[in-house]
LOLUM-489402 format. One record per residue (C-alpha): residue in one letter; z, x, y; residue number from 0. Coordinates in nm, 2 decimals. Example, Ala and Ser with C-alpha at 12.3 -4.5 7.8 and 13.67 -1.06 7.14 Angstrom:
# residues 2
 roza     up   east  north kemi
    a   0.78   1.23  -0.45    0
    s   0.71   1.37  -0.11    1
This chain:
# residues 352
 roza     up   east  north kemi
    x  10.43   8.31   8.33    0
    x  10.62   8.62   8.43    1
    x  10.39   8.83   8.21    2
    x  10.08   8.67   8.37    3
    x  10.22   8.73   8.72    4
    x  10.28   9.09   8.63    5
    x   9.92   9.13   8.51    6
    x   9.80   8.95   8.82    7
    x  10.00   9.18   9.05    8
    x   9.87   9.50   8.89    9
    x   9.51   9.37   8.92   10
    x   9.57   9.28   9.29   11
    x   9.71   9.63   9.36   12
    x   9.42   9.80   9.18   13
    x   9.16   9.60   9.37   14
    x   9.31   9.68   9.71   15
    x   9.35  10.04   9.62   16
    x   8.99  10.06   9.50   17
    x   8.84   9.92   9.83   18
    x   9.08  10.15  10.02   19
    x   8.93  10.45   9.84   20
    x   8.57  10.33   9.88   21
    x   8.53  10.23  10.25   22
    x   8.16  10.26  10.22   23
    x   8.16   9.96   9.99   24
    x   8.29   9.73  10.27   25
    x   8.06   9.53  10.48   26
    x   8.04   9.66  10.84   27
    x   7.96   9.43  11.13   28
    x   7.82   9.54  11.46   29
    x   8.11   9.38  11.65   30
    x   8.49   9.41  11.63   31
    x   8.63   9.19  11.35   32
    x   8.97   9.02  11.36   33
    x   9.10   8.89  11.03   34
    x   9.37   8.62  11.01   35
    x   9.52   8.60  10.67   36
    x   9.84   8.53  10.48   37
    x  10.02   8.62  10.16   38
    x  10.05   8.28   9.99   39
    x   9.82   8.01   9.86   40
    x   9.75   7.72  10.10   41
    x   9.93   7.58  10.40   42
    x  10.03   7.89  10.60   43
    x   9.90   7.78  10.94   44
    x   9.60   8.02  10.98   45
    x   9.37   7.77  11.13   46
    x   9.57   7.69  11.45   47
    x   9.63   8.07  11.49   48
    x   9.25   8.12  11.48   49
    x   9.22   7.85  11.75   50
    x   9.48   8.02  11.96   51
    x   9.31   8.36  11.93   52
    x   8.97   8.21  12.02   53
    x   9.12   8.04  12.34   54
    x   9.28   8.37  12.44   55
    x   8.96   8.56  12.40   56
    x   8.75   8.30  12.59   57
    x   9.00   8.31  12.87   58
    x   8.96   8.69  12.89   59
    x   8.58   8.66  12.92   60
    x   8.50   8.74  12.56   61
    x   8.25   8.55  12.34   62
    x   8.42   8.51  12.00   63
    x   8.26   8.37  11.69   64
    x   8.45   8.23  11.40   65
    x   8.32   8.30  11.05   66
    x   8.44   8.11  10.74   67
    x   8.34   8.02  10.39   68
    x   8.36   7.65  10.47   69
    x   8.58   7.57  10.17   70
    x   8.56   7.21  10.04   71
    x   8.22   7.13  10.18   72
    x   8.04   6.84  10.01   73
    x   7.69   6.98  10.09   74
    x   7.72   7.35  10.05   75
    x   7.41   7.54  10.14   76
    x   7.30   7.89  10.07   77
    x   7.30   8.13  10.37   78
    x   7.47   8.08  10.71   79
    x   7.52   7.73  10.85   80
    x   7.58   7.72  11.23   81
    x   7.85   7.45  11.27   82
    x   7.87   7.50  11.65   83
    x   7.66   7.73  11.88   84
    x   7.94   7.72  12.14   85
    x   7.78   7.43  12.32   86
    x   7.77   7.15  12.07   87
    x   7.87   7.07  11.71   88
    x   7.55   7.07  11.51   89
    x   7.64   6.96  11.16   90
    x   7.88   6.70  11.01   91
    x   8.20   6.78  10.82   92
    x   8.03   6.74  10.48   93
    x   7.81   7.04  10.57   94
    x   8.08   7.25  10.75   95
    x   8.41   7.19  10.57   96
    x   8.71   7.04  10.74   97
    x   8.87   7.35  10.90   98
    x   8.54   7.48  11.06   99
    x   8.46   7.13  11.19  100
    x   8.81   7.10  11.34  101
    x   8.77   7.44  11.51  102
    x   8.42   7.35  11.63  103
    x   8.53   7.03  11.79  104
    x   8.84   7.18  11.95  105
    x   8.69   7.51  12.09  106
    x   8.40   7.47  12.34  107
    x   8.24   7.80  12.41  108
    x   8.31   7.94  12.06  109
    x   8.04   7.97  11.79  110
    x   8.15   7.86  11.44  111
    x   7.96   7.96  11.13  112
    x   8.01   7.91  10.76  113
    x   7.86   8.09  10.46  114
    x   7.94   8.09  10.09  115
    x   7.94   8.47  10.09  116
    x   8.28   8.58   9.96  117
    x   8.30   8.86  10.21  118
    x   8.33   8.60  10.49  119
    x   8.64   8.45  10.34  120
    x   8.95   8.38  10.55  121
    x   9.21   8.59  10.38  122
    x   9.41   8.91  10.40  123
    x   9.30   8.97  10.04  124
    x   8.92   8.96  10.09  125
    x   8.88   9.33  10.18  126
    x   8.51   9.34  10.12  127
    x   8.47   9.30  10.50  128
    x   8.58   9.59  10.71  129
    x   8.83   9.47  10.98  130
    x   8.93   9.62  11.30  131
    x   9.24   9.41  11.34  132
    x   9.43   9.26  11.05  133
    x   9.68   8.98  11.15  134
    x   9.91   8.86  10.88  135
    x  10.07   8.51  10.91  136
    x  10.40   8.50  10.74  137
    x  10.69   8.26  10.70  138
    x  11.05   8.35  10.60  139
    x  11.01   8.15  10.28  140
    x  10.72   8.37  10.17  141
    x  10.95   8.66  10.12  142
    x  11.13   8.48   9.83  143
    x  10.80   8.38   9.66  144
    x  10.67   8.48   9.32  145
    x  10.32   8.61   9.23  146
    x  10.05   8.38   9.10  147
    x  10.05   8.20   8.86  148
    x  10.43   8.17   8.86  149
    x  10.45   8.13   9.24  150
    x  10.24   8.11   9.55  151
    x  10.20   8.48   9.64  152
    x   9.85   8.61   9.63  153
    x   9.96   8.98   9.64  154
    x  10.28   9.18   9.61  155
    x  10.48   9.19   9.93  156
    x  10.43   9.56   9.97  157
    x  10.06   9.52  10.06  158
    x  10.18   9.37  10.39  159
    x  10.19   9.73  10.51  160
    x   9.81   9.72  10.55  161
    x   9.85   9.46  10.83  162
    x   9.82   9.57  11.19  163
    x  10.06   9.31  11.31  164
    x  10.27   9.01  11.19  165
    x  10.27   8.66  11.32  166
    x  10.59   8.49  11.20  167
    x  10.67   8.12  11.23  168
    x  11.03   8.06  11.34  169
    x  11.28   8.21  11.58  170
    x  11.29   8.56  11.72  171
    x  11.56   8.64  11.47  172
    x  11.33   8.52  11.19  173
    x  11.04   8.74  11.32  174
    x  11.26   9.05  11.33  175
    x  11.40   8.98  10.99  176
    x  11.06   8.94  10.83  177
    x  10.93   9.26  11.01  178
    x  11.23   9.46  10.88  179
    x  11.17   9.33  10.53  180
    x  10.80   9.41  10.52  181
    x  10.82   9.72  10.73  182
    x  10.54   9.62  10.97  183
    x  10.53   9.64  11.35  184
    x  10.45   9.49  11.60  185
    x  10.57   9.14  11.52  186
    x  10.50   8.83  11.72  187
    x  10.60   8.47  11.69  188
    x  10.37   8.18  11.61  189
    x  10.52   7.87  11.76  190
    x  10.36   7.53  11.69  191
    x  10.32   7.27  11.97  192
    x  10.22   6.91  11.92  193
    x  10.02   6.70  12.17  194
    x  10.01   6.32  12.21  195
    x   9.85   6.11  11.93  196
    x   9.47   6.07  11.94  197
    x   9.26   5.80  11.78  198
    x   9.04   5.89  11.48  199
    x   8.77   5.66  11.62  200
    x   8.65   5.71  11.88  201
    x   8.75   6.07  11.79  202
    x   9.00   6.21  12.03  203
    x   9.06   5.91  12.25  204
    x   9.42   5.88  12.37  205
    x   9.64   5.65  12.16  206
    x   9.89   5.40  12.29  207
    x  10.26   5.42  12.20  208
    x  10.36   5.32  11.85  209
    x  10.67   5.16  11.72  210
    x  10.62   5.22  11.34  211
    x  10.37   5.44  11.17  212
    x  10.25   5.52  10.82  213
    x  10.19   5.90  10.77  214
    x   9.90   6.02  10.55  215
    x   9.82   6.38  10.46  216
    x   9.56   6.54  10.24  217
    x   9.66   6.90  10.31  218
    x   9.86   7.18  10.14  219
    x  10.24   7.15  10.20  220
    x  10.22   6.80  10.36  221
    x  10.60   6.80  10.40  222
    x  10.56   7.02  10.71  223
    x  10.34   6.76  10.88  224
    x  10.57   6.47  10.79  225
    x  10.87   6.67  10.93  226
    x  10.68   6.74  11.25  227
    x  10.57   6.37  11.29  228
    x  10.93   6.26  11.24  229
    x  11.05   6.52  11.50  230
    x  10.79   6.41  11.75  231
    x  10.87   6.05  11.69  232
    x  11.23   6.10  11.81  233
    x  11.10   6.17  12.16  234
    x  10.81   5.91  12.14  235
    x  11.04   5.66  11.97  236
    x  10.84   5.58  11.67  237
    x  10.96   5.55  11.31  238
    x  10.78   5.69  11.01  239
    x  10.79   5.39  10.78  240
    x  10.61   5.55  10.48  241
    x  10.45   5.88  10.37  242
    x  10.13   5.89  10.16  243
    x  10.01   6.22  10.01  244
    x   9.66   6.32   9.88  245
    x   9.54   6.66   9.75  246
    x   9.44   6.93   9.99  247
    x   9.08   6.88  10.13  248
    x   9.07   6.53   9.99  249
    x   8.77   6.32  10.08  250
    x   8.89   5.96  10.14  251
    x   8.70   5.69   9.96  252
    x   8.67   5.33  10.07  253
    x   8.93   5.24   9.80  254
    x   9.17   5.50   9.95  255
    x   9.13   5.35  10.29  256
    x   9.19   5.00  10.16  257
    x   9.51   5.11   9.98  258
    x   9.64   5.28  10.29  259
    x   9.55   4.98  10.51  260
    x   9.74   4.75  10.27  261
    x  10.04   4.99  10.28  262
    x  10.03   4.99  10.67  263
    x  10.03   4.61  10.69  264
    x  10.31   4.59  10.44  265
    x  10.52   4.84  10.65  266
    x  10.45   4.64  10.97  267
    x  10.30   4.96  11.11  268
    x  10.13   4.99  11.45  269
    x   9.93   5.31  11.35  270
    x   9.83   5.51  11.05  271
    x   9.88   5.87  11.15  272
    x   9.72   6.17  10.98  273
    x   9.66   6.54  11.05  274
    x   9.38   6.67  11.27  275
    x   9.23   6.84  10.96  276
    x   9.23   6.51  10.77  277
    x   9.08   6.33  11.07  278
    x   8.76   6.52  11.07  279
    x   8.71   6.42  10.70  280
    x   8.74   6.05  10.79  281
    x   8.42   5.86  10.86  282
    x   8.49   5.67  11.18  283
    x   8.28   5.37  11.07  284
    x   8.46   5.34  10.74  285
    x   8.80   5.37  10.91  286
    x   8.71   5.09  11.15  287
    x   8.57   4.88  10.87  288
    x   8.89   4.92  10.66  289
    x   9.11   4.82  10.96  290
    x   8.90   4.53  11.07  291
    x   8.96   4.35  11.39  292
    x   9.32   4.27  11.31  293
    x   9.40   4.58  11.10  294
    x   9.60   4.89  11.17  295
    x   9.41   5.17  11.36  296
    x   9.42   5.54  11.27  297
    x   9.53   5.83  11.48  298
    x   9.60   6.20  11.44  299
    x   9.86   6.44  11.56  300
    x   9.69   6.74  11.73  301
    x   9.86   7.08  11.68  302
    x   9.83   7.41  11.88  303
    x  10.00   7.74  11.83  304
    x  10.14   7.96  12.09  305
    x  10.17   8.33  12.01  306
    x  10.48   8.48  12.17  307
    x  10.56   8.69  12.37  308
    x  10.22   8.58  12.52  309
    x  10.18   8.87  12.76  310
    x  10.27   9.14  12.51  311
    x  10.04   8.99  12.25  312
    x   9.75   8.97  12.48  313
    x   9.79   9.33  12.60  314
    x   9.82   9.45  12.24  315
    x   9.51   9.26  12.13  316
    x   9.29   9.38  12.41  317
    x   9.40   9.74  12.36  318
    x   9.30   9.71  11.99  319
    x   8.97   9.56  12.08  320
    x   8.90   9.84  12.33  321
    x   8.97  10.09  12.05  322
    x   8.75   9.91  11.81  323
    x   8.46   9.90  12.06  324
    x   8.50  10.28  12.12  325
    x   8.47  10.33  11.74  326
    x   8.15  10.11  11.73  327
    x   8.00  10.31  12.02  328
    x   8.07  10.64  11.85  329
    x   7.91  10.52  11.53  330
    x   7.60  10.42  11.73  331
    x   7.58  10.76  11.90  332
    x   7.59  10.97  11.58  333
    x   7.26  10.84  11.43  334
    x   7.09  10.89  11.77  335
    x   7.21  11.25  11.79  336
    x   7.11  11.31  11.43  337
    x   6.76  11.19  11.52  338
    x   6.74  11.43  11.82  339
    x   6.82  11.73  11.59  340
    x   6.61  11.63  11.30  341
    x   6.37  11.89  11.16  342
    x   6.01  11.87  11.28  343
    x   5.74  11.86  11.01  344
    x   5.56  12.17  11.15  345
    x   5.85  12.39  11.25  346
    x   5.96  12.53  10.91  347
    x   6.26  12.30  10.89  348
    x   6.45  12.43  11.19  349
    x   6.64  12.20  11.42  350
    x   6.46  12.11  11.74  351
């Protein structure tokens, strides 16, 4: 495994260096591009960071759009699928994927689009798309990781130098320690916040208090969700009676729902609680059917992320966007000037 990880690391370095030396091979979009990525496989918290960025941009009068591959879709289509036009959600989760659907429901005023094109992927590693701002989401534990396939690192740690800023989960001391280790500044903190429980069906309706809950997660690194649910339960006074784990992006079958309902009844639970990402993969009618009139209802625990210090981050982000727009304007002016000095067909090739 160490040998394979070494080969993988060399390939990752070569690929990034090749694209760095051939910028013309990158896709260029006509608007500033912000990339949110990470260094590890799965479960880094990119999606709530994207939501936080979108809310910040909307509040500043911007009109952001979120582009994603829509990983895990059941009905993948060629070309671009508009999940939300900023006014309403247009397709179900099976056509959008769970994370784009979650973002579309949570972010009015933000367009969400998915496409199978690899250059629209959501990672720090997918350098086919030119980016104006590269944000790298990092946790302290990532620094002790091993490269794939031995560990969870997608690339060697030194490639973090390509990031424009770090978003570190944890304390201020954690953020400074990670920034020092990776040699990247500025560094900001990504702090999760949890809201009150919401029903899966009807989606988003406020849930009543619970005494005992069964926790269900079909995400990467489900232990983080279970820990958060237990921590929130200390204030809300519920007890997590049982934890049930499914693979990441799992599509729940009727049999799954029946097994979970049976476990909830056995645990004398008031609620089955899952993640917001899992909730959009659950068919409300199937959940209601599995619970029945006397069954245990489903709820989810909404999560948001605050990027701190908020004022400093907002100022830094808007400055970078202004710089990116200046670059786009300059690129637009150059072809126009070239057209004005183009040779005329009848003037012997001299500039006009």
